[in-house]
mmCIF file as Biopython writes it, N, C-alpha, C and O atoms, coordinates in Angstrom:
data_model
#
loop_
_atom_site.group_PDB
_atom_site.id
_atom_site.type_symbol
_atom_site.label_atom_id
_atom_site.label_alt_id
_atom_site.label_comp_id
_atom_site.label_asym_id
_atom_site.label_entity_id
_atom_site.label_seq_id
_atom_site.pdbx_PDB_ins_code
_atom_site.Cartn_x
_atom_site.Cartn_y
_atom_site.Cartn_z
_atom_site.occupancy
_atom_site.B_iso_or_equiv
_atom_site.auth_seq_id
_atom_site.auth_asym_id
_atom_site.pdbx_PDB_model_num
ATOM 1   N N  . MET A ? 1  ? -3.085  -23.299 -0.912 1.0 0.0 1  A 1 
ATOM 2   C CA . MET A ? 1  ? -1.827  -23.523 -0.241 1.0 0.0 1  A 1 
ATOM 3   C C  . MET A ? 1  ? -0.871  -22.370 -0.545 1.0 0.0 1  A 1 
ATOM 4   O O  . MET A ? 1  ? -0.708  -21.981 -1.702 1.0 0.0 1  A 1 
ATOM 5   N N  . LYS A ? 2  ? -0.249  -21.833 0.486  1.0 0.0 2  A 1 
ATOM 6   C CA . LYS A ? 2  ? 0.679   -20.717 0.342  1.0 0.0 2  A 1 
ATOM 7   C C  . LYS A ? 2  ? 2.048   -21.222 -0.124 1.0 0.0 2  A 1 
ATOM 8   O O  . LYS A ? 2  ? 2.553   -22.227 0.378  1.0 0.0 2  A 1 
ATOM 9   N N  . VAL A ? 3  ? 2.633   -20.521 -1.078 1.0 0.0 3  A 1 
ATOM 10  C CA . VAL A ? 3  ? 3.946   -20.878 -1.598 1.0 0.0 3  A 1 
ATOM 11  C C  . VAL A ? 3  ? 5.008   -20.271 -0.699 1.0 0.0 3  A 1 
ATOM 12  O O  . VAL A ? 3  ? 4.960   -19.073 -0.416 1.0 0.0 3  A 1 
ATOM 13  N N  . LYS A ? 4  ? 5.958   -21.060 -0.248 1.0 0.0 4  A 1 
ATOM 14  C CA . LYS A ? 4  ? 7.040   -20.539 0.590  1.0 0.0 4  A 1 
ATOM 15  C C  . LYS A ? 4  ? 7.959   -19.649 -0.238 1.0 0.0 4  A 1 
ATOM 16  O O  . LYS A ? 4  ? 8.248   -19.934 -1.401 1.0 0.0 4  A 1 
ATOM 17  N N  . ASN A ? 5  ? 8.409   -18.567 0.385  1.0 0.0 5  A 1 
ATOM 18  C CA . ASN A ? 5  ? 9.378   -17.650 -0.228 1.0 0.0 5  A 1 
ATOM 19  C C  . ASN A ? 5  ? 8.878   -17.006 -1.520 1.0 0.0 5  A 1 
ATOM 20  O O  . ASN A ? 5  ? 9.681   -16.635 -2.376 1.0 0.0 5  A 1 
ATOM 21  N N  . GLU A ? 6  ? 7.565   -16.873 -1.667 1.0 0.0 6  A 1 
ATOM 22  C CA . GLU A ? 6  ? 7.023   -16.197 -2.841 1.0 0.0 6  A 1 
ATOM 23  C C  . GLU A ? 6  ? 7.488   -14.746 -2.830 1.0 0.0 6  A 1 
ATOM 24  O O  . GLU A ? 6  ? 7.475   -14.101 -1.782 1.0 0.0 6  A 1 
ATOM 25  N N  . LEU A ? 7  ? 7.900   -14.227 -3.983 1.0 0.0 7  A 1 
ATOM 26  C CA . LEU A ? 7  ? 8.379   -12.858 -4.090 1.0 0.0 7  A 1 
ATOM 27  C C  . LEU A ? 7  ? 7.326   -11.975 -4.735 1.0 0.0 7  A 1 
ATOM 28  O O  . LEU A ? 7  ? 6.572   -12.411 -5.604 1.0 0.0 7  A 1 
ATOM 29  N N  . ILE A ? 8  ? 7.289   -10.725 -4.291 1.0 0.0 8  A 1 
ATOM 30  C CA . ILE A ? 8  ? 6.414   -9.718  -4.892 1.0 0.0 8  A 1 
ATOM 31  C C  . ILE A ? 8  ? 7.296   -8.560  -5.346 1.0 0.0 8  A 1 
ATOM 32  O O  . ILE A ? 8  ? 8.457   -8.462  -4.948 1.0 0.0 8  A 1 
ATOM 33  N N  . THR A ? 9  ? 6.741   -7.690  -6.175 1.0 0.0 9  A 1 
ATOM 34  C CA . THR A ? 9  ? 7.451   -6.500  -6.635 1.0 0.0 9  A 1 
ATOM 35  C C  . THR A ? 9  ? 6.810   -5.275  -6.008 1.0 0.0 9  A 1 
ATOM 36  O O  . THR A ? 9  ? 5.593   -5.107  -6.070 1.0 0.0 9  A 1 
ATOM 37  N N  . CYS A ? 10 ? 7.629   -4.416  -5.402 1.0 0.0 10 A 1 
ATOM 38  C CA . CYS A ? 10 ? 7.165   -3.197  -4.745 1.0 0.0 10 A 1 
ATOM 39  C C  . CYS A ? 10 ? 6.627   -2.202  -5.770 1.0 0.0 10 A 1 
ATOM 40  O O  . CYS A ? 10 ? 7.241   -1.985  -6.814 1.0 0.0 10 A 1 
ATOM 41  N N  . GLU A ? 11 ? 5.476   -1.599  -5.465 1.0 0.0 11 A 1 
ATOM 42  C CA . GLU A ? 11 ? 4.849   -0.610  -6.341 1.0 0.0 11 A 1 
ATOM 43  C C  . GLU A ? 11 ? 5.731   0.624   -6.534 1.0 0.0 11 A 1 
ATOM 44  O O  . GLU A ? 11 ? 5.711   1.228   -7.606 1.0 0.0 11 A 1 
ATOM 45  N N  . ILE A ? 12 ? 6.498   1.006   -5.524 1.0 0.0 12 A 1 
ATOM 46  C CA . ILE A ? 12 ? 7.290   2.235   -5.568 1.0 0.0 12 A 1 
ATOM 47  C C  . ILE A ? 12 ? 8.676   2.036   -6.173 1.0 0.0 12 A 1 
ATOM 48  O O  . ILE A ? 12 ? 9.051   2.721   -7.125 1.0 0.0 12 A 1 
ATOM 49  N N  . CYS A ? 13 ? 9.434   1.090   -5.613 1.0 0.0 13 A 1 
ATOM 50  C CA . CYS A ? 13 ? 10.843  0.983   -6.000 1.0 0.0 13 A 1 
ATOM 51  C C  . CYS A ? 13 ? 11.152  -0.212  -6.905 1.0 0.0 13 A 1 
ATOM 52  O O  . CYS A ? 13 ? 12.298  -0.397  -7.316 1.0 0.0 13 A 1 
ATOM 53  N N  . ASP A ? 14 ? 10.146  -1.017  -7.215 1.0 0.0 14 A 1 
ATOM 54  C CA . ASP A ? 14 ? 10.297  -2.201  -8.066 1.0 0.0 14 A 1 
ATOM 55  C C  . ASP A ? 14 ? 11.215  -3.270  -7.467 1.0 0.0 14 A 1 
ATOM 56  O O  . ASP A ? 14 ? 11.606  -4.209  -8.160 1.0 0.0 14 A 1 
ATOM 57  N N  . ALA A ? 15 ? 11.560  -3.129  -6.180 1.0 0.0 15 A 1 
ATOM 58  C CA . ALA A ? 15 ? 12.364  -4.157  -5.523 1.0 0.0 15 A 1 
ATOM 59  C C  . ALA A ? 15 ? 11.513  -5.390  -5.290 1.0 0.0 15 A 1 
ATOM 60  O O  . ALA A ? 15 ? 10.300  -5.295  -5.105 1.0 0.0 15 A 1 
ATOM 61  N N  . GLN A ? 16 ? 12.145  -6.527  -5.302 1.0 0.0 16 A 1 
ATOM 62  C CA . GLN A ? 16 ? 11.440  -7.749  -4.960 1.0 0.0 16 A 1 
ATOM 63  C C  . GLN A ? 16 ? 11.696  -8.076  -3.505 1.0 0.0 16 A 1 
ATOM 64  O O  . GLN A ? 16 ? 12.816  -7.948  -3.011 1.0 0.0 16 A 1 
ATOM 65  N N  . THR A ? 17 ? 10.643  -8.500  -2.826 1.0 0.0 17 A 1 
ATOM 66  C CA . THR A ? 17 ? 10.741  -8.869  -1.427 1.0 0.0 17 A 1 
ATOM 67  C C  . THR A ? 17 ? 9.816   -10.044 -1.158 1.0 0.0 17 A 1 
ATOM 68  O O  . THR A ? 17 ? 8.908   -10.336 -1.936 1.0 0.0 17 A 1 
ATOM 69  N N  . SER A ? 18 ? 10.061  -10.700 -0.059 1.0 0.0 18 A 1 
ATOM 70  C CA . SER A ? 18 ? 9.247   -11.845 0.316  1.0 0.0 18 A 1 
ATOM 71  C C  . SER A ? 18 ? 7.817   -11.412 0.596  1.0 0.0 18 A 1 
ATOM 72  O O  . SER A ? 18 ? 7.587   -10.362 1.197  1.0 0.0 18 A 1 
ATOM 73  N N  . LEU A ? 19 ? 6.872   -12.205 0.168  1.0 0.0 19 A 1 
ATOM 74  C CA . LEU A ? 19 ? 5.462   -11.933 0.426  1.0 0.0 19 A 1 
ATOM 75  C C  . LEU A ? 19 ? 5.215   -11.791 1.929  1.0 0.0 19 A 1 
ATOM 76  O O  . LEU A ? 19 ? 4.394   -10.976 2.349  1.0 0.0 19 A 1 
ATOM 77  N N  . ASP A ? 20 ? 5.919   -12.577 2.735  1.0 0.0 20 A 1 
ATOM 78  C CA . ASP A ? 20 ? 5.755   -12.519 4.192  1.0 0.0 20 A 1 
ATOM 79  C C  . ASP A ? 20 ? 6.189   -11.179 4.783  1.0 0.0 20 A 1 
ATOM 80  O O  . ASP A ? 20 ? 5.687   -10.781 5.834  1.0 0.0 20 A 1 
ATOM 81  N N  . ASP A ? 21 ? 7.110   -10.481 4.129  1.0 0.0 21 A 1 
ATOM 82  C CA . ASP A ? 21 ? 7.628   -9.210  4.639  1.0 0.0 21 A 1 
ATOM 83  C C  . ASP A ? 21 ? 6.950   -7.990  4.019  1.0 0.0 21 A 1 
ATOM 84  O O  . ASP A ? 21 ? 7.130   -6.874  4.506  1.0 0.0 21 A 1 
ATOM 85  N N  . ALA A ? 22 ? 6.180   -8.185  2.959  1.0 0.0 22 A 1 
ATOM 86  C CA . ALA A ? 22 ? 5.597   -7.069  2.215  1.0 0.0 22 A 1 
ATOM 87  C C  . ALA A ? 22 ? 4.351   -6.521  2.905  1.0 0.0 22 A 1 
ATOM 88  O O  . ALA A ? 22 ? 3.731   -7.192  3.731  1.0 0.0 22 A 1 
ATOM 89  N N  . LEU A ? 23 ? 4.002   -5.294  2.550  1.0 0.0 23 A 1 
ATOM 90  C CA . LEU A ? 23 ? 2.753   -4.665  2.966  1.0 0.0 23 A 1 
ATOM 91  C C  . LEU A ? 23 ? 1.818   -4.689  1.763  1.0 0.0 23 A 1 
ATOM 92  O O  . LEU A ? 23 ? 2.244   -4.423  0.639  1.0 0.0 23 A 1 
ATOM 93  N N  . PHE A ? 24 ? 0.544   -5.007  1.994  1.0 0.0 24 A 1 
ATOM 94  C CA . PHE A ? 24 ? -0.415  -5.071  0.894  1.0 0.0 24 A 1 
ATOM 95  C C  . PHE A ? 24 ? -1.526  -4.069  1.130  1.0 0.0 24 A 1 
ATOM 96  O O  . PHE A ? 24 ? -2.119  -4.039  2.208  1.0 0.0 24 A 1 
ATOM 97  N N  . ASP A ? 25 ? -1.810  -3.253  0.135  1.0 0.0 25 A 1 
ATOM 98  C CA . ASP A ? 25 ? -2.907  -2.296  0.181  1.0 0.0 25 A 1 
ATOM 99  C C  . ASP A ? 25 ? -4.107  -2.940  -0.514 1.0 0.0 25 A 1 
ATOM 100 O O  . ASP A ? 25 ? -4.112  -3.110  -1.733 1.0 0.0 25 A 1 
ATOM 101 N N  . GLU A ? 26 ? -5.124  -3.296  0.277  1.0 0.0 26 A 1 
ATOM 102 C CA . GLU A ? 26 ? -6.292  -3.962  -0.289 1.0 0.0 26 A 1 
ATOM 103 C C  . GLU A ? 26 ? -7.100  -3.055  -1.202 1.0 0.0 26 A 1 
ATOM 104 O O  . GLU A ? 26 ? -7.707  -3.538  -2.158 1.0 0.0 26 A 1 
ATOM 105 N N  . GLN A ? 27 ? -7.125  -1.764  -0.936 1.0 0.0 27 A 1 
ATOM 106 C CA . GLN A ? 27 ? -7.881  -0.826  -1.763 1.0 0.0 27 A 1 
ATOM 107 C C  . GLN A ? 27 ? -7.254  -0.692  -3.156 1.0 0.0 27 A 1 
ATOM 108 O O  . GLN A ? 27 ? -7.938  -0.843  -4.168 1.0 0.0 27 A 1 
ATOM 109 N N  . ALA A ? 28 ? -5.961  -0.411  -3.196 1.0 0.0 28 A 1 
ATOM 110 C CA . ALA A ? 28 ? -5.268  -0.220  -4.471 1.0 0.0 28 A 1 
ATOM 111 C C  . ALA A ? 28 ? -4.783  -1.534  -5.070 1.0 0.0 28 A 1 
ATOM 112 O O  . ALA A ? 28 ? -4.416  -1.586  -6.244 1.0 0.0 28 A 1 
ATOM 113 N N  . GLU A ? 29 ? -4.782  -2.603  -4.261 1.0 0.0 29 A 1 
ATOM 114 C CA . GLU A ? 29 ? -4.304  -3.911  -4.673 1.0 0.0 29 A 1 
ATOM 115 C C  . GLU A ? 29 ? -2.870  -3.860  -5.176 1.0 0.0 29 A 1 
ATOM 116 O O  . GLU A ? 29 ? -2.555  -4.349  -6.261 1.0 0.0 29 A 1 
ATOM 117 N N  . VAL A ? 30 ? -1.998  -3.251  -4.355 1.0 0.0 30 A 1 
ATOM 118 C CA . VAL A ? 30 ? -0.574  -3.181  -4.665 1.0 0.0 30 A 1 
ATOM 119 C C  . VAL A ? 30 ? 0.225   -3.575  -3.428 1.0 0.0 30 A 1 
ATOM 120 O O  . VAL A ? 30 ? -0.265  -3.497  -2.301 1.0 0.0 30 A 1 
ATOM 121 N N  . TYR A ? 31 ? 1.460   -3.997  -3.661 1.0 0.0 31 A 1 
ATOM 122 C CA . TYR A ? 31 ? 2.385   -4.365  -2.592 1.0 0.0 31 A 1 
ATOM 123 C C  . TYR A ? 31 ? 3.453   -3.292  -2.426 1.0 0.0 31 A 1 
ATOM 124 O O  . TYR A ? 31 ? 3.844   -2.624  -3.383 1.0 0.0 31 A 1 
ATOM 125 N N  . PHE A ? 32 ? 3.912   -3.146  -1.195 1.0 0.0 32 A 1 
ATOM 126 C CA . PHE A ? 32 ? 5.031   -2.272  -0.852 1.0 0.0 32 A 1 
ATOM 127 C C  . PHE A ? 32 ? 6.056   -3.100  -0.098 1.0 0.0 32 A 1 
ATOM 128 O O  . PHE A ? 32 ? 5.688   -3.968  0.693  1.0 0.0 32 A 1 
ATOM 129 N N  . CYS A ? 33 ? 7.343   -2.843  -0.332 1.0 0.0 33 A 1 
ATOM 130 C CA . CYS A ? 33 ? 8.383   -3.656  0.296  1.0 0.0 33 A 1 
ATOM 131 C C  . CYS A ? 33 ? 8.589   -3.306  1.769  1.0 0.0 33 A 1 
ATOM 132 O O  . CYS A ? 33 ? 9.040   -4.144  2.549  1.0 0.0 33 A 1 
ATOM 133 N N  . ASP A ? 34 ? 8.255   -2.053  2.157  1.0 0.0 34 A 1 
ATOM 134 C CA . ASP A ? 34 ? 8.416   -1.660  3.561  1.0 0.0 34 A 1 
ATOM 135 C C  . ASP A ? 34 ? 7.613   -0.392  3.832  1.0 0.0 34 A 1 
ATOM 136 O O  . ASP A ? 34 ? 6.986   0.162   2.929  1.0 0.0 34 A 1 
ATOM 137 N N  . ASN A ? 35 ? 7.640   0.059   5.084  1.0 0.0 35 A 1 
ATOM 138 C CA . ASN A ? 35 ? 6.901   1.263   5.465  1.0 0.0 35 A 1 
ATOM 139 C C  . ASN A ? 35 ? 7.391   2.501   4.729  1.0 0.0 35 A 1 
ATOM 140 O O  . ASN A ? 35 ? 6.591   3.379   4.404  1.0 0.0 35 A 1 
ATOM 141 N N  . GLY A ? 36 ? 8.671   2.588   4.464  1.0 0.0 36 A 1 
ATOM 142 C CA . GLY A ? 36 ? 9.219   3.751   3.755  1.0 0.0 36 A 1 
ATOM 143 C C  . GLY A ? 36 ? 8.612   3.908   2.371  1.0 0.0 36 A 1 
ATOM 144 O O  . GLY A ? 36 ? 8.235   5.011   1.975  1.0 0.0 36 A 1 
ATOM 145 N N  . CYS A ? 37 ? 8.518   2.817   1.642  1.0 0.0 37 A 1 
ATOM 146 C CA . CYS A ? 37 ? 7.921   2.887   0.306  1.0 0.0 37 A 1 
ATOM 147 C C  . CYS A ? 37 ? 6.426   3.172   0.394  1.0 0.0 37 A 1 
ATOM 148 O O  . CYS A ? 37 ? 5.887   3.906   -0.434 1.0 0.0 37 A 1 
ATOM 149 N N  . PHE A ? 38 ? 5.754   2.600   1.386  1.0 0.0 38 A 1 
ATOM 150 C CA . PHE A ? 38 ? 4.340   2.912   1.563  1.0 0.0 38 A 1 
ATOM 151 C C  . PHE A ? 38 ? 4.153   4.399   1.843  1.0 0.0 38 A 1 
ATOM 152 O O  . PHE A ? 38 ? 3.258   5.025   1.274  1.0 0.0 38 A 1 
ATOM 153 N N  . GLU A ? 39 ? 4.990   4.978   2.719  1.0 0.0 39 A 1 
ATOM 154 C CA . GLU A ? 39 ? 4.878   6.396   3.046  1.0 0.0 39 A 1 
ATOM 155 C C  . GLU A ? 39 ? 5.180   7.273   1.836  1.0 0.0 39 A 1 
ATOM 156 O O  . GLU A ? 39 ? 4.554   8.319   1.667  1.0 0.0 39 A 1 
ATOM 157 N N  . ASP A ? 40 ? 6.123   6.871   0.993  1.0 0.0 40 A 1 
ATOM 158 C CA . ASP A ? 40 ? 6.392   7.611   -0.248 1.0 0.0 40 A 1 
ATOM 159 C C  . ASP A ? 40 ? 5.155   7.603   -1.141 1.0 0.0 40 A 1 
ATOM 160 O O  . ASP A ? 40 ? 4.783   8.633   -1.703 1.0 0.0 40 A 1 
ATOM 161 N N  . TRP A ? 41 ? 4.517   6.435   -1.269 1.0 0.0 41 A 1 
ATOM 162 C CA . TRP A ? 41 ? 3.297   6.329   -2.064 1.0 0.0 41 A 1 
ATOM 163 C C  . TRP A ? 41 ? 2.196   7.211   -1.475 1.0 0.0 41 A 1 
ATOM 164 O O  . TRP A ? 41 ? 1.492   7.904   -2.210 1.0 0.0 41 A 1 
ATOM 165 N N  . ALA A ? 42 ? 2.048   7.183   -0.151 1.0 0.0 42 A 1 
ATOM 166 C CA . ALA A ? 42 ? 1.017   7.988   0.512  1.0 0.0 42 A 1 
ATOM 167 C C  . ALA A ? 42 ? 1.272   9.477   0.288  1.0 0.0 42 A 1 
ATOM 168 O O  . ALA A ? 42 ? 0.329   10.233  0.056  1.0 0.0 42 A 1 
ATOM 169 N N  . ASP A ? 43 ? 2.531   9.907   0.354  1.0 0.0 43 A 1 
ATOM 170 C CA . ASP A ? 43 ? 2.854   11.308  0.077  1.0 0.0 43 A 1 
ATOM 171 C C  . ASP A ? 43 ? 2.438   11.699  -1.334 1.0 0.0 43 A 1 
ATOM 172 O O  . ASP A ? 43 ? 1.890   12.779  -1.551 1.0 0.0 43 A 1 
ATOM 173 N N  . ASP A ? 44 ? 2.702   10.817  -2.286 1.0 0.0 44 A 1 
ATOM 174 C CA . ASP A ? 44 ? 2.369   11.091  -3.690 1.0 0.0 44 A 1 
ATOM 175 C C  . ASP A ? 44 ? 0.864   11.070  -3.947 1.0 0.0 44 A 1 
ATOM 176 O O  . ASP A ? 44 ? 0.402   11.642  -4.935 1.0 0.0 44 A 1 
ATOM 177 N N  . ASN A ? 45 ? 0.101   10.428  -3.084 1.0 0.0 45 A 1 
ATOM 178 C CA . ASN A ? 45 ? -1.342  10.266  -3.272 1.0 0.0 45 A 1 
ATOM 179 C C  . ASN A ? 45 ? -2.141  10.901  -2.141 1.0 0.0 45 A 1 
ATOM 180 O O  . ASN A ? 45 ? -3.264  10.484  -1.858 1.0 0.0 45 A 1 
ATOM 181 N N  . PHE A ? 46 ? -1.563  11.907  -1.496 1.0 0.0 46 A 1 
ATOM 182 C CA . PHE A ? 46 ? -2.163  12.519  -0.312 1.0 0.0 46 A 1 
ATOM 183 C C  . PHE A ? 46 ? -3.594  12.996  -0.564 1.0 0.0 46 A 1 
ATOM 184 O O  . PHE A ? 46 ? -4.487  12.716  0.235  1.0 0.0 46 A 1 
ATOM 185 N N  . HIS A ? 47 ? -3.818  13.707  -1.656 1.0 0.0 47 A 1 
ATOM 186 C CA . HIS A ? 47 ? -5.149  14.250  -1.948 1.0 0.0 47 A 1 
ATOM 187 C C  . HIS A ? 47 ? -6.187  13.130  -2.060 1.0 0.0 47 A 1 
ATOM 188 O O  . HIS A ? 47 ? -7.277  13.233  -1.497 1.0 0.0 47 A 1 
ATOM 189 N N  . ASP A ? 48 ? -5.850  12.071  -2.780 1.0 0.0 48 A 1 
ATOM 190 C CA . ASP A ? 48 ? -6.787  10.947  -2.937 1.0 0.0 48 A 1 
ATOM 191 C C  . ASP A ? 48 ? -7.071  10.267  -1.599 1.0 0.0 48 A 1 
ATOM 192 O O  . ASP A ? 48 ? -8.204  9.865   -1.332 1.0 0.0 48 A 1 
ATOM 193 N N  . ILE A ? 49 ? -6.054  10.139  -0.769 1.0 0.0 49 A 1 
ATOM 194 C CA . ILE A ? 49 ? -6.226  9.510   0.543  1.0 0.0 49 A 1 
ATOM 195 C C  . ILE A ? 49 ? -7.134  10.352  1.423  1.0 0.0 49 A 1 
ATOM 196 O O  . ILE A ? 49 ? -8.014  9.814   2.095  1.0 0.0 49 A 1 
ATOM 197 N N  . VAL A ? 50 ? -6.935  11.665  1.428  1.0 0.0 50 A 1 
ATOM 198 C CA . VAL A ? 50 ? -7.781  12.561  2.217  1.0 0.0 50 A 1 
ATOM 199 C C  . VAL A ? 50 ? -9.227  12.485  1.736  1.0 0.0 50 A 1 
ATOM 200 O O  . VAL A ? 50 ? -10.145 12.407  2.552  1.0 0.0 50 A 1 
ATOM 201 N N  . GLU A ? 51 ? -9.436  12.507  0.437  1.0 0.0 51 A 1 
ATOM 202 C CA . GLU A ? 51 ? -10.793 12.433  -0.103 1.0 0.0 51 A 1 
ATOM 203 C C  . GLU A ? 51 ? -11.481 11.125  0.274  1.0 0.0 51 A 1 
ATOM 204 O O  . GLU A ? 51 ? -12.651 11.121  0.659  1.0 0.0 51 A 1 
ATOM 205 N N  . GLN A ? 52 ? -10.760 10.030  0.162  1.0 0.0 52 A 1 
ATOM 206 C CA . GLN A ? 52 ? -11.345 8.739   0.521  1.0 0.0 52 A 1 
ATOM 207 C C  . GLN A ? 52 ? -11.672 8.693   2.014  1.0 0.0 52 A 1 
ATOM 208 O O  . GLN A ? 52 ? -12.736 8.208   2.400  1.0 0.0 52 A 1 
ATOM 209 N N  . TYR A ? 53 ? -10.775 9.189   2.842  1.0 0.0 53 A 1 
ATOM 210 C CA . TYR A ? 53 ? -11.024 9.209   4.286  1.0 0.0 53 A 1 
ATOM 211 C C  . TYR A ? 53 ? -12.255 10.060  4.604  1.0 0.0 53 A 1 
ATOM 212 O O  . TYR A ? 53 ? -13.101 9.671   5.409  1.0 0.0 53 A 1 
ATOM 213 N N  . ARG A ? 54 ? -12.340 11.220  3.962  1.0 0.0 54 A 1 
ATOM 214 C CA . ARG A ? 54 ? -13.482 12.114  4.177  1.0 0.0 54 A 1 
ATOM 215 C C  . ARG A ? 54 ? -14.794 11.428  3.809  1.0 0.0 54 A 1 
ATOM 216 O O  . ARG A ? 54 ? -15.767 11.496  4.561  1.0 0.0 54 A 1 
ATOM 217 N N  . GLU A ? 55 ? -14.820 10.771  2.660  1.0 0.0 55 A 1 
ATOM 218 C CA . GLU A ? 55 ? -16.041 10.085  2.227  1.0 0.0 55 A 1 
ATOM 219 C C  . GLU A ? 55 ? -16.452 8.975   3.191  1.0 0.0 55 A 1 
ATOM 220 O O  . GLU A ? 55 ? -17.642 8.731   3.389  1.0 0.0 55 A 1 
ATOM 221 N N  . MET A ? 56 ? -15.481 8.312   3.782  1.0 0.0 56 A 1 
ATOM 222 C CA . MET A ? 56 ? -15.775 7.162   4.629  1.0 0.0 56 A 1 
ATOM 223 C C  . MET A ? 56 ? -15.997 7.519   6.107  1.0 0.0 56 A 1 
ATOM 224 O O  . MET A ? 56 ? -16.683 6.784   6.816  1.0 0.0 56 A 1 
ATOM 225 N N  . HIS A ? 57 ? -15.423 8.645   6.583  1.0 0.0 57 A 1 
ATOM 226 C CA . HIS A ? 57 ? -15.392 8.877   8.021  1.0 0.0 57 A 1 
ATOM 227 C C  . HIS A ? 57 ? -15.871 10.243  8.499  1.0 0.0 57 A 1 
ATOM 228 O O  . HIS A ? 57 ? -16.074 10.425  9.699  1.0 0.0 57 A 1 
ATOM 229 N N  . VAL A ? 58 ? -16.056 11.201  7.609  1.0 0.0 58 A 1 
ATOM 230 C CA . VAL A ? 58 ? -16.401 12.552  8.045  1.0 0.0 58 A 1 
ATOM 231 C C  . VAL A ? 58 ? -17.824 12.851  7.588  1.0 0.0 58 A 1 
ATOM 232 O O  . VAL A ? 58 ? -18.151 12.749  6.406  1.0 0.0 58 A 1 
ATOM 233 N N  . TYR A ? 59 ? -18.666 13.225  8.561  1.0 0.0 59 A 1 
ATOM 234 C CA . TYR A ? 59 ? -20.070 13.485  8.268  1.0 0.0 59 A 1 
ATOM 235 C C  . TYR A ? 59 ? -20.428 14.914  8.659  1.0 0.0 59 A 1 
ATOM 236 O O  . TYR A ? 59 ? -20.054 15.396  9.728  1.0 0.0 59 A 1 
ATOM 237 N N  . ALA A ? 60 ? -21.157 15.577  7.775  1.0 0.0 60 A 1 
ATOM 238 C CA . ALA A ? 60 ? -21.625 16.936  8.062  1.0 0.0 60 A 1 
ATOM 239 C C  . ALA A ? 60 ? -22.949 16.828  8.845  1.0 0.0 60 A 1 
ATOM 240 O O  . ALA A ? 60 ? -23.800 15.991  8.545  1.0 0.0 60 A 1 
ATOM 241 N N  . GLY A ? 61 ? -23.091 17.686  9.838  1.0 0.0 61 A 1 
ATOM 242 C CA . GLY A ? 61 ? -24.278 17.627  10.691 1.0 0.0 61 A 1 
ATOM 243 C C  . GLY A ? 61 ? -25.346 18.462  10.205 1.0 0.0 61 A 1 
ATOM 244 O O  . GLY A ? 61 ? -26.413 18.519  10.817 1.0 0.0 61 A 1 
#
């Protein structure tokens, strides 16, 4: 059963926001309060994101 108005803490800014409004990254298992914080995290982890994308989607012929 889902708890109404459950709060989570944003990985980037430590703000608390409603679980219903948060973004969840299943790979890293972290929550973000909005797209801005997610994009900040992605900027900080650009190299890791590119490497993971390459491993999963780019094939050499």
